[in-house]
C-alpha positions in Angstrom: -68.0 -33.0 -102.8 -65.6 -36.5 -103.2 -67.0 -39.6 -102.2 -65.4 -42.6 -101.6 -65.7 -45.5 -104.0 -64.2 -47.8 -101.5 -64.3 -48.1 -97.7 -61.4 -47.2 -95.7 -59.9 -49.2 -93.0 -60.2 -47.8 -89.7 -56.1 -47.8 -89.3 -55.9 -46.2 -92.7 -58.4 -43.5 -91.4 -56.4 -43.1 -88.2 -52.8 -42.8 -89.5 -54.4 -40.0 -92.4 -55.7 -37.9 -89.8 -52.7 -38.4 -87.2 -50.6 -36.4 -90.0 -52.7 -33.1 -89.7 -51.5 -30.5 -87.4 -52.9 -26.9 -86.9 -50.3 -24.1 -87.3 -49.6 -21.3 -84.8 -50.8 -17.9 -85.8 -47.9 -16.2 -87.2 -47.1 -12.8 -85.0 -46.2 -9.6 -86.1 -44.6 -7.1 -84.1 -46.2 -3.8 -83.4 -45.8 -0.4 -81.3 -48.5 -0.2 -79.2 -48.5 2.8 -76.2 -44.7 3.0 -76.9 -43.9 -1.0 -76.7 -43.2 -3.5 -79.1 -45.8 -6.4 -79.0 -45.8 -9.5 -80.9 -49.7 -10.1 -81.8 -51.4 -11.9 -84.3 -52.3 -10.0 -87.2 -56.1 -10.2 -87.2 -55.6 -8.2 -84.1 -53.2 -5.6 -85.1 -56.0 -2.9 -86.2 -58.0 -3.7 -82.5 -54.8 -3.1 -80.5 -53.5 0.0 -82.3 -57.3 1.3 -81.7 -56.7 0.5 -77.9 -59.9 -2.1 -78.1 -58.1 -5.0 -76.5 -55.5 -5.3 -74.0 -51.9 -6.5 -75.2 -50.9 -7.3 -71.6 -52.1 -10.9 -72.7 -50.2 -11.5 -75.4 
């Protein structure tokens, strides 16, 4: 793990942290019960097996 050699100012810390942004989950188009639905890739198998309700997506 990297260790800082010098103290970083609060302004520099806040400006560095403000640049971080979360990405939206990539959606895939999947046919479930004859309908095309866009859902996250990690839920595709569960949707095809009928374990989750795709109405909410």
